[in-house]
C-alpha positions in Angstrom: -6.4 6.2 34.3 -9.8 5.6 32.9 -9.0 7.5 29.7 -5.9 5.2 29.0 -7.9 2.1 29.7 -10.4 3.4 27.0 -7.8 3.9 24.5 -6.1 0.6 25.2 -9.3 -1.1 24.6 -9.8 0.7 21.4 -6.3 -0.2 20.3 -6.9 -3.9 21.2 -10.2 -3.9 19.2 -8.4 -2.5 16.2 -5.6 -5.1 16.5 -8.0 -7.9 16.8 -9.7 -6.6 13.6 -6.5 -6.1 11.5 -4.4 -9.2 12.4 -6.8 -11.8 11.1 -6.8 -9.8 7.9 -3.0 -10.3 7.5 -3.1 -14.0 8.8 -6.1 -15.5 6.9 -5.2 -16.2 3.3 -7.4 -16.8 0.2 -10.7 -15.6 1.5 -13.2 -15.1 -1.3 -15.8 -12.3 -1.6 -17.2 -10.7 -4.7 -17.8 -7.1 -4.1 -18.4 -3.9 -6.0 -14.8 -3.4 -7.0 -14.7 -6.8 -8.6 -17.9 -6.2 -10.5 -16.6 -2.7 -11.6 -13.4 -4.2 -12.8 -15.3 -6.9 -14.9 -17.5 -4.2 -16.4 -14.5 -2.1 -17.4 -12.8 -5.0 -18.9 -15.9 -5.6 -21.1 -16.2 -2.0 -22.3 -12.5 -1.3 -22.7 -10.4 -4.5 -22.7 -7.1 -2.3 -23.4 -7.7 -0.2 -20.2 -4.5 0.1 -17.9 -4.9 1.1 -14.3 -3.2 4.4 -13.3 -1.5 2.9 -10.2 -1.3 -0.3 -8.2 -2.2 -0.6 -4.4 0.7 -0.2 -1.9 -0.6 -3.0 0.3 -2.4 -5.9 -1.3 -5.0 -7.5 1.1 -4.6 -11.3 1.5 -8.2 -12.0 0.6 -11.3 -10.7 -1.0 -13.2 -10.4 2.3 -10.6 -8.0 3.7 -12.2 -5.0 1.8 -15.6 -5.8 3.3 -14.1 -6.0 6.9 -12.1 -2.8 6.5 -15.2 -1.0 5.2 -17.3 -2.3 8.2 -14.4 -1.3 10.5 -14.3 2.2 8.9 -18.2 2.5 9.3 -18.0 1.3 13.0 -15.3 3.8 13.8 -17.3 6.6 12.2 -20.4 5.6 14.1 -18.3 5.5 17.4 -16.9 9.0 16.8 -20.3 10.4 16.0 -21.9 8.8 19.0 -19.1 10.0 21.3 -19.5 13.6 20.0 -23.3 13.5 20.5 -22.8 12.0 24.0 -20.3 14.6 24.9 -22.3 17.5 23.9 -25.5 16.1 25.5 -23.5 15.6 28.7 -22.2 19.2 28.7 -25.6 20.5 27.9 -27.0 18.6 30.9 -24.2 19.8 33.2 -24.9 23.5 32.2 -28.6 23.1 33.0 -28.0 21.8 36.3 
């Protein structure tokens, strides 16, 4: 039961992070992608992108939030793995 509770909490946290991305419109944030696009347009104004995104985020801060969510999930997985192996080692030593 505890395992399902943890997964439900993780799912709820992910939903709480994603739903505002889809609801809040016109958020503004100038990131590295915007600066790179400006630099490309200065150097090669006739440049055409190879593809378009499948899902266009509602605002500029969305990229920042998704990057932070990805970093947090990665840190969580690494922390879980370290704790798991440390707990196994401790149980073997006992």
